[in-house]
N, CA, C and O of each residue as an XYZ file, in Angstrom:
864
protein
N       0.866     -1.159     -0.089
C       0.008      0.058     -0.081
C       1.023      1.213      0.038
O       1.898      1.310      0.899
N       0.737      2.159     -1.068
C       1.474      3.392     -1.045
C       1.137      4.312      0.110
O       0.047      4.881      0.054
N       1.883      4.523      1.092
C       1.453      5.352      2.116
C       1.752      6.872      1.881
O       1.052      7.732      2.414
N       2.838      7.188      1.047
C       3.166      8.576      0.623
C       3.371      9.407      1.772
O       4.142      8.899      2.586
N       2.931     10.499      2.077
C       3.094     11.611      3.222
C       1.722     11.444      3.928
O       1.177     12.483      4.301
N       1.052     10.176      4.172
C      -0.123     10.179      4.860
C       0.008     10.486      6.457
O       1.069     10.497      7.081
N      -1.081     10.694      6.904
C      -0.959     10.951      8.547
C      -0.208      9.730      9.277
O       0.587      9.965     10.187
N      -0.454      8.565      8.898
C       0.283      7.317      9.663
C       1.750      7.678      9.370
O       2.507      7.666     10.341
N       2.305      8.030      8.045
C       3.617      8.108      7.836
C       4.133      9.222      8.776
O       5.043      8.966      9.565
N       3.568     10.467      8.710
C       3.982     11.612      9.412
C       4.046     11.399     10.880
O       4.951     11.903     11.544
N       3.030     10.602     11.452
C       3.007     10.349     12.810
C       4.063      9.244     13.125
O       4.638      9.348     14.208
N       4.348      8.328     12.410
C       5.348      7.207     12.699
C       6.656      7.897     12.654
O       7.470      7.595     13.526
N       6.990      8.816     11.725
C       8.155      9.568     11.612
C       8.400     10.342     12.803
O       9.458     10.312     13.432
N       7.269     11.120     13.128
C       7.475     11.976     14.366
C       7.859     11.129     15.566
O       8.678     11.557     16.379
N       7.307      9.976     15.694
C       7.615      9.023     16.757
C       9.107      8.746     16.704
O       9.829      9.020     17.663
N       9.626      8.137     15.447
C      11.039      8.206     15.270
C      11.727      9.156     15.693
O      12.660      8.952     16.469
N      11.391     10.397     15.256
C      12.144     11.593     15.485
C      12.320     11.883     17.067
O      13.378     12.261     17.571
N      11.051     11.633     17.806
C      11.211     12.140     19.225
C      11.540     11.009     20.045
O      11.878     11.248     21.204
N      11.502      9.859     19.663
C      11.951      8.736     20.430
C      12.979      7.925     19.886
O      13.871      7.575     20.659
N      13.023      7.562     18.716
C      13.937      6.529     18.153
C      15.358      7.270     17.993
O      16.355      6.690     18.421
N      15.470      8.460     17.423
C      16.515      9.120     17.280
C      17.316      9.507     18.698
O      18.538      9.418     18.809
N      16.502      9.910     19.659
C      17.088     10.225     20.889
C      17.805      9.099     21.542
O      18.908      9.178     22.083
N      16.975      7.925     21.418
C      17.599      6.582     21.995
C      18.898      6.282     21.264
O      19.899      5.891     21.865
N      18.845      6.509     19.727
C      19.931      6.258     19.120
C      21.328      7.018     19.507
O      22.433      6.483     19.602
N      21.004      8.412     19.710
C      22.215      9.091     20.302
C      22.579      8.950     21.549
O      23.746      9.100     21.910
N      21.541      8.625     22.396
C      21.843      8.329     23.792
C      22.504      6.941     23.833
O      23.303      6.760     24.752
N      22.288      5.943     22.975
C      22.970      4.614     23.026
C      24.421      4.970     22.705
O      25.274      4.234     23.202
N      24.814      5.967     21.965
C      26.237      6.516     21.731
C      26.856      6.793     23.117
O      27.831      6.251     23.636
N      26.046      7.778     23.595
C      26.554      8.519     24.760
C      26.680      7.579     25.902
O      27.654      7.674     26.649
N      25.744      6.654     26.096
C      25.851      5.763     27.330
C      26.966      4.765     27.042
O      27.751      4.473     27.945
N      27.083      4.182     25.725
C      28.249      3.149     25.726
C      29.665      3.726     25.818
O      30.603      3.078     26.282
N      29.776      5.005     25.341
C      31.132      5.851     25.529
C      31.405      6.022     26.954
O      32.508      5.822     27.461
N      30.223      6.449     27.660
C      30.382      6.530     29.151
C      30.632      5.335     29.971
O      31.348      5.416     30.969
N      30.048      4.161     29.586
C      30.240      2.838     30.132
C      31.711      2.566     30.055
O      32.284      2.010     30.993
N      32.386      2.963     28.892
C      33.744      2.505     28.388
C      34.617      3.487     29.065
O      35.831      3.360     28.906
N      34.121      4.537     29.866
C      35.134      5.378     30.615
C      35.258      6.936     30.130
O      35.854      7.803     30.769
N      34.640      7.116     28.985
C      34.580      8.420     28.370
C      33.605      9.238     28.933
O      32.443      8.909     28.697
N      33.788     10.198     29.603
C      32.852     11.109     30.262
C      32.321     12.216     29.405
O      31.348     12.859     29.798
N      32.890     12.478     28.274
C      32.608     13.509     27.335
C      31.212     13.695     26.963
O      30.813     14.858     26.921
N      30.301     12.642     26.654
C      29.020     12.814     26.348
C      28.474     13.395     27.533
O      27.916     14.485     27.401
N      28.533     12.815     28.793
C      28.041     13.307     30.020
C      28.364     14.771     30.080
O      27.434     15.549     30.292
N      29.514     15.203     29.926
C      29.979     16.741     30.189
C      29.140     17.625     29.065
O      28.874     18.822     29.180
N      28.797     16.806     28.001
C      28.153     17.693     26.932
C      26.675     17.780     26.924
O      25.987     18.330     26.064
N      26.246     17.124     28.064
C      24.856     17.045     28.077
C      24.254     16.066     27.254
O      23.036     16.190     27.118
N      24.896     14.960     26.569
C      24.075     13.983     25.696
C      23.946     12.803     26.317
O      23.596     11.858     25.609
N      24.183     12.568     27.722
C      23.721     11.443     28.380
C      22.233     11.560     28.820
O      21.888     11.653     29.998
N      21.412     11.548     27.788
C      20.032     12.192     28.126
C      19.026     11.579     26.991
O      19.494     11.375     25.871
N      17.645     11.278     27.259
C      16.815     11.013     26.233
C      15.964     12.043     25.857
O      15.120     11.879     24.976
N      16.152     13.354     26.596
C      15.616     14.437     26.048
C      15.805     14.696     24.433
O      16.952     14.793     23.997
N      14.769     14.798     23.621
C      14.984     15.085     22.173
C      15.857     16.464     21.862
O      16.595     16.609     20.887
N      15.627     17.383     22.839
C      16.303     18.604     22.656
C      17.780     18.609     22.694
O      18.447     19.487     22.146
N      18.275     17.627     23.341
C      19.517     17.547     23.438
C      20.209     16.986     22.395
O      21.427     17.150     22.317
N      19.451     16.189     21.382
C      20.125     15.534     20.235
C      19.747     16.085     18.842
O      20.592     16.091     17.946
N      18.427     16.574     18.631
C      17.883     16.748     17.341
C      18.573     18.065     16.735
O      18.927     19.076     17.342
N      18.669     17.760     15.326
C      19.179     18.784     14.440
C      18.141     19.152     13.653
O      17.355     18.276     13.292
N      17.963     20.426     13.269
C      16.792     20.990     12.561
C      16.698     20.449     11.215
O      15.692     19.844     10.846
N      17.711     20.645     10.464
C      17.717     20.089      9.124
C      17.383     18.491      8.952
O      16.485     18.005      8.266
N      18.300     17.842      9.719
C      18.077     16.332      9.807
C      16.644     16.062     10.259
O      15.913     15.282      9.648
N      16.266     16.728     11.345
C      14.780     16.330     11.628
C      13.816     16.778     10.628
O      12.825     16.052     10.546
N      13.848     17.777      9.854
C      13.031     18.085      8.783
C      12.924     17.033      7.688
O      11.914     16.550      7.178
N      14.398     16.762      7.417
C      14.481     15.583      6.364
C      13.986     14.396      6.833
O      13.428     13.761      5.939
N      13.983     13.794      8.037
C      13.284     12.848      8.441
C      11.769     12.834      8.335
O      11.142     11.864      7.909
N      11.378     13.643      8.631
C       9.842     13.855      8.403
C       9.366     13.792      7.018
O       8.378     13.143      6.677
N      10.181     14.563      6.143
C       9.802     14.600      4.769
C      10.093     13.284      3.924
O       9.393     12.895      2.989
N      11.278     12.641      4.420
C      11.775     11.630      3.342
C      11.888     10.332      4.194
O      11.779      9.263      3.594
N      12.095     10.327      5.535
C      12.308      8.930      6.214
C      13.567      8.784      6.688
O      13.855      8.017      7.607
N      14.421      9.558      6.045
C      16.013      9.501      6.473
C      16.466     10.916      6.993
O      16.111     11.921      6.377
N      17.180     10.998      8.024
C      17.676     12.188      8.609
C      18.754     11.929      9.486
O      19.346     10.850      9.503
N      19.061     13.014     10.312
C      20.173     12.790     11.301
C      19.887     13.586     12.416
O      18.984     14.422     12.388
N      20.740     13.344     13.598
C      20.680     14.098     14.918
C      22.036     14.667     15.052
O      22.883     14.364     14.212
N      22.362     15.562     16.151
C      23.804     15.971     16.141
C      24.639     14.830     16.845
O      24.372     14.103     17.802
N      25.727     14.934     16.041
C      26.764     13.695     16.561
C      27.119     13.787     17.887
O      27.226     14.916     18.365
N      27.339     12.749     18.628
C      27.651     12.658     20.067
C      29.173     12.785     20.177
O      29.876     11.883     19.721
N      29.756     13.940     20.804
C      31.183     13.967     20.991
C      31.584     12.940     21.984
O      31.122     12.825     23.119
N      32.562     12.153     21.386
C      33.190     11.171     22.419
C      34.875     11.227     22.023
O      35.336     11.605     20.946
N      35.538     10.807     23.050
C      37.016     10.669     22.990
C      37.513      9.348     23.174
O      37.734      8.953     24.319
N      37.732      8.556     22.108
C      38.012      7.163     22.257
C      39.322      6.820     23.215
O      39.534      5.720     23.725
N      40.208      8.077     23.359
C      41.375      7.813     24.137
C      41.105      7.877     25.561
O      41.957      7.631     26.415
N      39.880      8.219     25.809
C      39.775      8.225     27.493
C      38.964      6.908     27.794
O      38.570      6.711     28.944
N      38.711      6.014     26.803
C      38.232      4.768     27.109
C      39.030      3.756     27.770
O      40.258      3.848     27.780
N      38.416      2.793     28.323
C      39.374      1.889     28.929
C      39.694      0.672     28.201
O      40.153     -0.333     28.744
N      39.439      0.784     26.942
C      39.871     -0.157     25.981
C      40.443      0.465     24.756
O      40.513      1.691     24.671
N      40.900     -0.406     23.697
C      41.655      0.075     22.476
C      40.800      0.907     22.202
O      39.609      0.702     22.436
N      41.365      2.283     21.515
C      40.596      3.432     21.046
C      39.677      2.991     19.755
O      38.532      3.403     19.569
N      40.274      2.219     19.028
C      39.476      1.678     17.811
C      38.275      0.750     18.187
O      37.121      0.857     17.774
N      38.771     -0.171     19.044
C      37.762     -1.023     19.543
C      36.362     -0.302     20.324
O      35.167     -0.543     20.150
N      37.030      0.650     21.226
C      35.838      1.587     22.022
C      35.008      2.202     20.918
O      33.787      2.053     20.876
N      35.685      2.890     20.033
C      34.861      3.736     19.105
C      33.977      2.760     18.303
O      32.828      3.130     18.065
N      34.397      1.519     17.847
C      33.523      0.708     17.200
C      32.420      0.239     18.014
O      31.333      0.156     17.442
N      32.491     -0.106     19.323
C      31.282     -0.421     20.145
C      30.544      0.631     20.175
O      29.365      0.483     19.852
N      30.966      1.822     20.522
C      30.149      3.041     20.673
C      29.406      3.401     19.439
O      28.266      3.838     19.594
N      29.815      3.301     18.402
C      29.474      3.553     16.987
C      28.178      2.560     16.742
O      27.097      2.967     16.317
N      28.455      1.271     17.062
C      27.668      0.079     16.930
C      26.222      0.274     17.877
O      25.117     -0.124     17.509
N      26.450      0.840     18.920
C      25.456      0.854     19.838
C      24.289      1.753     19.161
O      23.101      1.502     19.363
N      24.665      2.668     18.459
C      23.382      3.509     17.856
C      22.479      2.885     16.881
O      21.263      3.046     16.982
N      22.983      2.206     15.975
C      22.200      1.310     15.013
C      21.505      0.091     15.737
O      20.416     -0.386     15.417
N      22.274     -0.309     16.712
C      21.762     -1.441     17.513
C      20.421     -1.003     18.167
O      19.439     -1.746     18.141
N      20.406      0.116     18.701
C      19.328      0.543     19.473
C      17.935      0.760     18.397
O      16.790      0.496     18.766
N      18.239      1.230     17.164
C      17.166      1.458     16.260
C      16.621     -0.041     15.984
O      15.409     -0.206     15.844
N      17.535     -1.154     15.905
C      17.105     -2.561     15.651
C      16.228     -2.834     16.800
O      15.098     -3.295     16.643
N      16.772     -2.532     18.062
C      15.807     -3.019     19.302
C      14.270     -2.173     19.240
O      13.226     -2.750     19.545
N      14.300     -1.061     18.900
C      13.065     -0.350     18.733
C      12.113     -0.963     17.729
O      10.898     -0.974     17.922
N      12.769     -1.542     16.507
C      11.899     -2.286     15.626
C      11.381     -3.548     16.205
O      10.188     -3.832     16.094
N      12.345     -4.427     16.905
C      12.104     -5.571     17.589
C      10.894     -5.538     18.507
O      10.014     -6.398     18.504
N      10.938     -4.259     19.445
C       9.832     -4.088     20.282
C       8.621     -3.798     19.528
O       7.625     -4.392     19.941
N       8.460     -3.038     18.532
C       7.363     -2.768     17.654
C       6.869     -4.131     17.064
O       5.667     -4.271     16.839
N       7.730     -5.111     16.814
C       7.300     -6.369     15.958
C       6.651     -7.468     16.977
O       6.150     -8.530     16.609
N       6.753     -7.008     18.348
C       6.170     -8.189     19.570
C       4.762     -8.416     19.068
O       4.503     -9.591     18.808
N       3.788     -7.519     18.875
C       2.311     -7.820     18.695
C       2.166     -8.877     17.373
O       1.382     -9.825     17.327
N       3.028     -8.511     16.412
C       2.865     -9.335     15.172
C       3.504    -10.724     15.291
O       3.090    -11.713     14.684
N       4.652    -10.707     16.208
C       5.330    -12.064     16.321
C       4.457    -12.861     17.213
O       4.419    -14.079     17.037
N       3.742    -12.306     18.162
C       2.833    -13.062     19.013
C       1.387    -13.527     18.466
O       0.611    -14.265     19.072
N       1.188    -12.954     17.216
C       0.037    -13.253     16.665
C      -1.090    -12.353     16.948
O      -2.211    -12.633     16.522
N      -0.839    -11.138     17.739
C      -2.117    -10.424     18.015
C      -2.598     -9.646     17.058
O      -3.756     -9.231     17.041
N      -1.592     -9.362     16.061
C      -1.891     -8.441     14.698
C      -1.540     -9.238     13.648
O      -0.484     -9.870     13.660
N      -2.397     -9.278     12.643
C      -1.882     -9.896     11.349
C      -1.234     -8.649     10.463
O      -1.681     -7.503     10.425
N      -0.267     -9.069      9.881
C       0.543     -8.088      9.079
C      -0.275     -7.559      7.889
O      -0.392     -6.380      7.554
N      -0.844     -8.694      7.286
C      -1.675     -8.412      5.893
C      -2.789     -7.624      6.383
O      -3.077     -6.694      5.630
N      -3.467     -7.722      7.382
C      -4.797     -6.899      7.639
C      -4.536     -5.599      8.052
O      -5.506     -4.844      8.123
N      -3.254     -5.106      8.388
C      -3.204     -3.602      8.787
C      -3.176     -2.823      7.499
O      -3.443     -1.622      7.496
N      -2.773     -3.661      6.102
C      -2.751     -2.807      5.028
C      -4.134     -2.986      3.914
O      -4.189     -2.625      2.739
N      -5.091     -3.604      4.662
C      -6.152     -3.662      3.979
C      -7.389     -3.033      4.727
O      -8.505     -2.987      4.210
N      -7.119     -2.580      5.914
C      -8.079     -1.774      6.752
C      -8.380     -0.553      6.054
O      -7.654     -0.083      5.178
N      -9.502     -0.025      6.470
C      -9.892      1.446      6.082
C      -9.225      2.507      6.787
O      -9.076      3.587      6.217
N      -8.828      2.340      7.895
C      -8.323      3.397      8.608
C      -6.872      3.482      8.593
O      -6.296      2.483      9.025
N      -6.204      4.379      8.222
C      -4.667      4.522      8.006
C      -4.263      4.673      9.724
O      -3.307      4.075     10.218
N      -5.029      5.433     10.373
C      -4.375      5.676     11.744
C      -4.774      4.654     12.686
O      -5.620      4.903     13.544
N      -4.251      3.578     12.590
C      -4.429      2.369     13.448
C      -3.246      1.991     14.022
O      -2.250      1.854     13.313
N      -3.203      1.768     15.416
C      -1.791      1.600     16.124
C      -0.892      0.423     15.516
O       0.327      0.592     15.519
N      -1.418     -0.745     15.003
C      -0.675     -1.711     14.211
C       0.251     -1.045     12.968
O       1.432     -1.283     12.713
N      -0.604     -0.205     12.336
C       0.086      0.213     11.108
C       1.185      1.221     11.593
O       2.229      1.271     10.944
N       1.047      1.903     12.522
C       1.971      2.886     13.081
C       3.179      2.258     13.613
O       4.266      2.810     13.438
N       3.076      1.012     14.327
C       4.061      0.165     14.871
C       4.687     -0.248     13.782
O       5.904     -0.077     13.854
N       4.257     -0.798     12.658
C       5.109     -1.303     11.551
C       5.918     -0.197     10.915
O       7.094     -0.326     10.577
N       5.224      0.855     10.784
C       5.897      1.938     10.139
C       7.081      2.427     10.817
O       8.115      2.707     10.210
N       6.916      2.549     12.269
C       8.015      2.901     13.108
C       9.140      1.967     13.022
O      10.296      2.389     12.995
N       8.852      0.689     12.976
C       9.908     -0.372     12.740
C      10.570     -0.487     11.494
O      11.709     -0.933     11.355
N       9.689      0.005     10.420
C      10.273      0.087      9.002
C      11.348      1.360      9.001
O      12.461      1.234      8.491
N      10.944      2.483      9.567
C      11.988      3.410      9.539
C      13.176      3.212     10.248
O      14.310      3.543      9.904
N      12.777      2.576     11.386
C      14.086      2.304     12.277
C      14.949      1.408     11.823
O      16.129      1.544     12.146
N      14.579      0.374     11.036
C      15.349     -0.512     10.442
C      16.063      0.153      9.344
O      17.266     -0.042      9.169
N      15.322      0.981      8.551
C      16.157      1.730      7.615
C      17.187      2.727      7.955
O      18.069      3.073      7.170
N      17.038      3.195      9.204
C      17.978      4.296      9.640
C      19.295      3.430     10.210
O      20.453      3.848     10.195
N      18.809      1.992     10.767
C      20.057      1.159     11.264
C      20.893      0.725     10.139
O      22.123      0.697     10.174
N      20.140      0.378      9.108
C      20.999     -0.097      8.057
C      21.639      0.912      7.205
O      22.628      0.621      6.531
N      21.124      2.075      7.203
C      21.905      3.160      6.385
C      22.937      3.732      7.234
O      23.884      4.229      6.624
N      22.974      3.781      8.669
C      24.050      4.180      9.325
C      25.254      3.259      9.390
O      26.394      3.651      9.640
N      24.863      1.845      9.112
C      25.961      0.853      9.108
C      26.662      0.791      7.810
O      27.518     -0.085      7.690
N      26.422      1.613      6.785
C      27.151      1.636      5.571
C      28.364      2.188      5.948
O      28.387      3.135      6.734
N      29.531      1.637      5.411
C      31.070      1.908      5.714
C      31.686      3.113      5.155
O      32.770      3.100      4.573
N      30.933      4.206      5.356
C      31.200      5.397      4.802
C      31.279      6.409      5.975
O      30.395      6.418      6.831
N      32.320      7.252      6.020
C      32.325      8.453      7.066
C      31.483      9.295      6.418
O      31.411      9.442      5.198
N      30.692      9.980      7.458
C      30.619      9.873      8.920
C      29.582      9.051      9.304
O      28.923      9.474     10.254
N      29.272      8.049      8.856
C      28.240      7.098      9.268
C      28.896      6.054     10.353
O      30.108      5.868     10.459
N      27.999      5.478     11.052
C      28.474      4.678     12.125
C      29.292      3.348     11.591
O      30.150      2.796     12.281
N      28.953      2.952     10.411
C      29.340      1.815     10.075
C      30.986      1.821      9.632
O      31.775      0.877      9.661
N      31.199      3.150      9.238
C      32.775      3.136      8.990
C      33.530      3.139     10.238
O      34.716      2.819     10.158
N      33.053      3.442     11.366
C      33.695      3.546     12.676
C      33.932      2.159     13.132
O      34.975      1.734     13.628
N      32.569      1.341     12.849
C      32.710      0.126     13.333
C      33.672     -0.861     12.597
O      34.174     -1.836     13.155
N      33.875     -0.529     11.333
C      34.560     -1.356     10.301
C      36.105     -1.019     10.681
O      36.946     -1.917     10.712
N      36.367      0.104     10.918
C      37.889      0.437     11.441
C      38.319     -0.185     12.522
O      39.507     -0.484     12.646
N      37.219     -0.513     13.624
C      37.626     -1.041     14.785
C      37.449     -2.545     14.524
O      37.810     -3.208     15.496
N      37.044     -3.198     13.597
C      37.078     -4.863     13.523
C      38.028     -5.356     12.480
O      38.396     -6.528     12.411
N      38.469     -4.238     11.533
C      39.386     -4.789     10.771
C      41.021     -4.831     11.181
O      41.478     -3.919     11.869
N      41.728     -5.747     10.801
C      43.149     -5.524     11.040
C      43.545     -4.146     10.884
O      43.078     -3.428     10.000
N      44.461     -3.739     11.790
C      45.041     -2.279     11.885
C      45.396     -1.684     10.510
O      44.987     -0.608     10.074
N      46.312     -2.647      9.828
C      46.780     -1.906      8.396
C      45.523     -1.824      7.432
O      45.496     -0.887      6.634
N      44.672     -2.571      7.444
C      43.482     -2.297      6.670
C      42.408     -1.221      7.242
O      41.663     -0.577      6.503
N      42.427     -1.118      8.612
C      41.532      0.010      9.088
C      42.279      1.415      8.837
O      41.680      2.490      8.807
N      43.648      1.265      8.663
C      44.383      2.581      8.446
C      44.016      3.035      6.861
O      43.826      4.202      6.517
N      43.961      1.947      6.039
C      43.596      2.342      4.660
C      42.237      2.907      4.446
O      41.975      3.641      3.493
N      41.292      2.513      5.443
C      40.011      2.936      5.429
C      39.896      4.489      6.045
O      39.096      5.330      5.635
N      40.781      4.666      7.020
C      40.857      5.961      7.474
C      41.525      7.039      6.532
O      41.237      8.228      6.666
N      42.453      6.587      5.544
C      42.803      7.410      4.640
C      41.855      7.882      3.608
O      42.120      8.835      2.875
N      40.686      7.176      3.547
C      39.742      7.422      2.549
C      38.570      8.538      3.247
O      37.594      8.928      2.607
N      38.837      8.921      4.526
C      37.756      9.647      5.295
C      37.561     11.078      4.425
O      36.454     11.617      4.423
N      38.639     11.637      3.719
C      38.302     12.878      3.208
C      37.609     12.868      2.070
O      37.167     13.927      1.623
N      37.399     11.601      1.390
C      36.615     11.544      0.191
C      35.509     10.812      0.434
O      34.649     10.791     -0.446
N      35.308     10.096      1.615
C      34.218      9.306      1.875
C      32.887      9.835      1.768
O      31.969      9.250      1.194
N      32.792     11.081      2.396
C      31.403     11.746      2.141
C      30.903     12.175      0.871
O      29.714     12.345      0.599
N      32.033     12.362     -0.005
C      31.682     12.658     -1.414
C      31.342     11.289     -2.094
O      30.463     11.292     -2.955
N      31.937     10.186     -1.790
C      31.451      8.780     -2.411
C      30.067      8.684     -1.815
O      29.130      8.320     -2.527
N      29.912      8.956     -0.695
C      28.421      8.634     -0.174
C      27.430      9.402     -0.888
O      26.404      8.878     -1.322
N      27.727     10.743     -1.039
C      26.802     11.666     -1.625
C      26.585     11.218     -3.227
O      25.470     11.308     -3.742
N      27.661     10.765     -3.913
C      27.526     10.193     -5.252
C      26.560      8.959     -5.198
O      25.585      8.864     -5.943
N      26.898      8.036     -4.275
C      25.889      6.888     -4.251
C      24.550      7.175     -3.906
O      23.672      6.474     -4.410
N      24.164      8.324     -2.929
C      22.826      8.654     -2.767
C      22.014      9.347     -3.667
O      20.795      9.184     -3.736
N      22.816     10.299     -4.524
C      22.038     11.218     -5.350
C      22.552     11.060     -6.915
O      21.725     11.111     -7.826
N      23.775     10.891     -7.144
C      24.126     10.820     -8.565
C      23.697      9.608     -9.134
O      22.862      9.630    -10.039
N      24.185      8.514     -8.697
C      23.734      7.324     -9.292
C      22.268      6.871     -9.374
O      21.867      6.265    -10.368
N      21.444      7.169     -8.309
C      20.128      7.027     -8.683
C      19.543      7.893     -9.555
O      18.427      7.594     -9.979
N      20.150      9.082     -9.975
C      19.640     10.004    -10.975
C      19.828      9.415    -12.363
O      19.185      9.778    -13.347
N      20.683      8.557    -12.358
C      20.960      7.825    -13.761
C      20.417      6.341    -13.731
O      20.686      5.518    -14.605
N      19.596      6.083    -12.590
C      18.705      4.917    -12.520
C      19.597      3.781    -11.839
O      19.243      2.628    -12.081
N      20.641      3.952    -11.068
C      21.299      2.844    -10.370
C      21.442      3.274     -8.993
O      22.444      3.902     -8.652
N      20.367      2.938     -8.043
C      20.434      2.980     -6.606
C      21.088      1.949     -6.085
O      20.424      0.970     -5.746
N      22.367      1.947     -5.930
C      23.057      0.725     -5.247
C      22.632      0.657     -3.802
O      22.294     -0.422     -3.314
N      22.639      1.926     -3.007
C      22.397      1.902     -1.636
C      21.005      1.376     -1.271
O      20.782      0.723     -0.251
N      20.116      1.701     -2.155
C      18.626      1.287     -2.010
C      18.567     -0.298     -2.249
O      17.926     -1.035     -1.499
N      19.255     -0.736     -3.304
C      19.115     -2.190     -3.559
C      19.861     -2.967     -2.302
O      19.293     -3.904     -1.740
N      21.047     -2.556     -1.939
C      21.854     -3.136     -0.862
C      20.933     -3.051      0.523
O      20.826     -4.093      1.169
N      20.382     -2.061      0.920
C      19.557     -1.966      2.024
C      18.196     -2.945      1.819
O      17.823     -3.754      2.668
N      17.634     -2.748      0.727
C      16.555     -3.636      0.538
C      16.828     -5.003      0.634
O      15.988     -5.742      1.147
N      18.001     -5.489      0.166
C      18.297     -6.950      0.284
C      18.314     -7.412      1.704
O      18.071     -8.596      1.933
N      18.559     -6.646      2.606
C      18.786     -6.982      3.955
C      17.448     -6.574      4.677
O      16.991     -7.249      5.599
N      16.924     -5.575      4.265
C      15.570     -5.045      5.038
C      14.361     -5.855      4.818
O      13.529     -5.942      5.721
N      14.224     -6.358      3.876
C      13.004     -7.200      3.243
C      12.976     -8.448      4.266
O      12.087     -8.596      5.104
N      14.028     -9.296      4.094
C      13.977    -10.548      4.820
C      13.908    -10.374      6.281
O      13.166    -11.080      6.963
N      14.806     -9.274      6.881
C      14.742     -8.861      8.191
C      13.448     -8.626      8.661
O      13.122     -9.127      9.738
N      12.541     -7.840      7.931
C      11.256     -7.434      8.362
C      10.078     -8.764      8.281
O       9.030     -8.985      8.887
N      10.738     -9.394      7.355
C       9.629    -10.808      7.185
C       9.917    -11.472      8.397
O       8.953    -11.864      9.054
N      11.192    -11.698      8.867
C      11.453    -12.553     10.199
C      10.964    -11.801     11.356
O      10.671    -12.453     12.358
N      10.828    -10.503     11.373
C      10.539     -9.905     12.676
C       8.991     -9.798     12.580
O       8.564     -9.590     13.716
N       8.096     -9.851     11.775
C       6.894     -9.389     11.578
C       5.929    -10.775     11.430
O       4.812    -10.755     11.947
N       6.355    -11.869     10.774
C       5.737    -13.066     10.448
C       6.061    -13.999     11.622
O       7.199    -14.425     11.819
N       5.128    -14.259     12.301
C       5.058    -15.470     13.458
C       5.464    -16.823     12.624
O       5.507    -17.912     13.197
């Protein structure tokens, strides 16, 4: 069912904006704090208050397109009790993981059989709680997978630098000055000529993941 910018879409995106994205940034802050870095706490980011995290342009884009961003959480990996690259990888991964956990919570009524996935798309009312839950999960999964792409400044690049052998991680760090331009090209230039590589890649993971989450 094409939802477009229907009330349910806007309401679900608003929920993600006011709940999901603050949880994402809080997860970064909490994981860094637990690893010994008090920078997020000192910067007021160890909070679930949306006002501590939201970025105006990123928030607007999330409401209009389903993809957006919040203010990055400042961390200092050299204050952590673990290897700086490992600590940064754990802190970066905590954000997308929190989005996946939100999606899993939304999927509980579907997994338990309380709600039928097919029925929510055939009902007359768009503003039903089950459809809102599904769309919150859908946006949350999309944000998690997008953030795990291995391009700076996304979380996935920091995770990959932390798990790769050091010399390979160094090569990836050398790409940081060019990585945002590569990402912009993949997001805007290639789709303009009919090749949406990121959309294809996310879709290959997103569809089976949502099927597993929502079908009992």
